[in-house]
N, C-alpha and C positions, 0 to 999 in steps of 0.2 A: 453726713457732713454736707454743707451747702457750698456750691461753687461761688467763689468770691467776686465774679464778674458777670455782667449780663451779656448774653449772646444775642446777636441780631440775625434777622432772617434774609432769605434769598429763595430761589426756586428749588423745589424738591426734585432730586434725581428720580427718574422713573424706576430705576432698579439700581441697587447698590451692590449687586453681585450675589452669587449663591452663598447661602450660609450666613449672611450678615444678620446679626441679631439687633433689634432695636428695643429700647426700654425707656421707661419713665425716669426722669432725672431731676432732682431738686436744684433750684437756683436761688441765690440771694442777690438781689440787685444792689447797686451802690447806695440806693436810698434806704436799704435795709428790708424792703419788701421781699417776701419769699413767695415763690411760685414754682411751677413745675414745667418741664419741657420734655421732649423726646430726643434721644441721641442713639447713635448706632454703637456697635461694640468697640469702635475706635474713638468714642466720645465726640464724633462729628454730629453736629446739630442737624436735625430733620427740620428744615426751614419752614415749610408750610405748616407743620404741626406747631412749631414754636410761635409763628405769627398768630395762629388761631388762639393758642393758650395765653399768649401775652394780651391779646385783645380781651379775652374773658376776664383776666385778672385786673388789668389796668383800665381799660375803657369801660367795661361793664361792672367793675367793682366786685367780681365774684370772690369767694373765699379761697384761701390757699388749698383747703381740702377739696374744693370743687375742681381746681386746676389739676390736683393730684389724680383725682378720679378720672377726669377727662384724659390726662396724659397716659394713664395706665390703659384706658380703653383704646386710645389711638395707637399705642404701641402694639397691643394685641391685634388690632385691625391691620396694621401695617405688616406685622409678621405673617398673618394669615394671607394677605395679598402676595407677599414675597414668596412664601412657600407654595402657594397655589399658582404662581405665575400670572397673577392678576395685576393690572394697573390700578392703583388705588383710586384714580380719578373716575374709573368706570365700574368699579367693583360693587357698587350699590345694587346693581341688578342681581348679584349673587348673595346679597345680604342674608337671605333666608338660610343659606347653607351654613354660615358661621353661627347663626342662632340655633340651628339644629344640632351642630357639633357641640356647641356649648351646653345645650340641654342634655345631650347624651354622654359626653365625655367630661365636661367640666374643665376647669383651668389647670388643675395639677394632678391628673390621674397618673399613678405610678405605672411606668412602662408604656405610656401612651405613644402611639405612632401617628396620631392624627395631625393634620397640617397646622393646627392652631395651638397645640399644647405648649405650655411654657416650662415644662419639666425638663 
């Protein structure tokens, strides 16, 4: 089900606290256009991710499925940063680690204890 209102942006908190889960979330704007954003487990908007996804969908004209794929990727990246104690703004220097973990563990390995698992 799509959210009936559009959420707008502001600055991203560097850390939302231990154990906070972020995920991709579908949105329907008042105009009827659908896109995706990233929210935490209390449905609080992750503002910088939202701003980026909104720009993709509205300013660049990307498809809804594109914003969904990007939102899912951003949520995974932000969870990895949070669980590893990384600031998302500087985590690019460790990007090889998330790629290695994804290649070895995957996204949904049963019983996984790696920092990036979504299970």
